[in-house]
C-alpha positions in Angstrom: 3.1 14.4 -3.8 4.8 13.5 -0.1 8.8 13.7 -1.6 7.2 17.6 -2.5 5.5 17.7 0.9 8.8 16.5 2.5 11.2 18.9 0.1 8.8 22.2 1.2 8.2 21.2 4.4 11.2 19.0 5.7 11.2 21.1 8.8 7.0 20.5 9.5 8.3 17.0 9.0 10.8 16.7 11.9 9.3 19.3 14.4 5.8 20.5 13.1 4.0 18.0 14.6 3.1 16.5 11.0 5.0 13.4 10.8 2.2 11.5 13.0 -0.6 13.4 11.4 0.9 11.8 8.1 1.4 8.5 9.5 -2.2 8.8 10.9 -3.0 9.3 7.2 -1.0 6.9 5.5 0.0 3.6 7.8 2.6 3.1 6.1 4.4 6.3 5.3 8.8 6.0 6.2 7.8 1.5 5.8 8.8 -0.6 2.8 6.1 -2.8 2.3 8.5 -5.0 -0.1 10.2 -5.3 2.8 7.9 -5.9 4.9 5.2 -8.4 4.2 3.1 -8.2 7.4 2.6 -4.4 7.0 2.1 -5.4 2.8 -0.8 -7.5 4.4 -2.1 -5.2 6.7 -2.1 -1.9 4.2 -4.3 -4.7 1.8 -6.3 -6.2 4.3 -7.6 -2.0 5.4 -7.6 -1.2 1.6 -9.8 -4.2 1.0 -12.3 -3.0 3.9 -12.4 0.7 3.0 -13.1 -0.1 -1.0 -15.4 -3.5 -0.2 -13.7 -5.8 -1.9 -12.0 -8.9 -1.5 -8.9 -9.1 -0.1 -6.5 -11.3 -1.6 -4.0 -13.8 -0.1 -0.9 -14.3 -2.1 0.0 -17.4 -0.3 -3.8 -18.1 -0.9 -3.0 -18.3 -4.4 0.4 -19.5 -4.3 -1.6 -23.1 -3.4 -4.8 -23.1 -4.7 -4.3 -23.4 -8.3 -7.8 -22.3 -9.4 -7.3 -19.3 -7.8 -4.4 -18.6 -10.2 -5.8 -16.9 -13.3 -7.7 -14.6 -11.1 -4.6 -13.3 -10.0 -3.4 -12.8 -13.0 -6.4 -10.5 -14.3 -5.9 -8.8 -11.2 -2.1 -7.9 -11.6 -2.3 -4.8 -14.2 0.5 -2.7 -15.9 1.3 0.2 -15.2 1.4 1.0 -18.6 -2.7 0.3 -18.6 -3.4 2.8 -16.1 -1.8 5.2 -17.1 1.0 5.5 -14.6 
């Protein structure tokens, strides 16, 4: 969906003020969550708060072997969710 907006309304994103609104709605827009672990943690924490779920911290899992089984259950292959 975002690619469609970028392709069809690129001029609005650059000069029409859409970019600010898009970044307000999606704070990580245009940034890599893989390359920016701090941003990834902030996005995950905000998402967990909105969804009222526990925010799993990968560092905690790596240091606590009792949590690793829980984490393994949480990592669902994309083919399981129809992507």
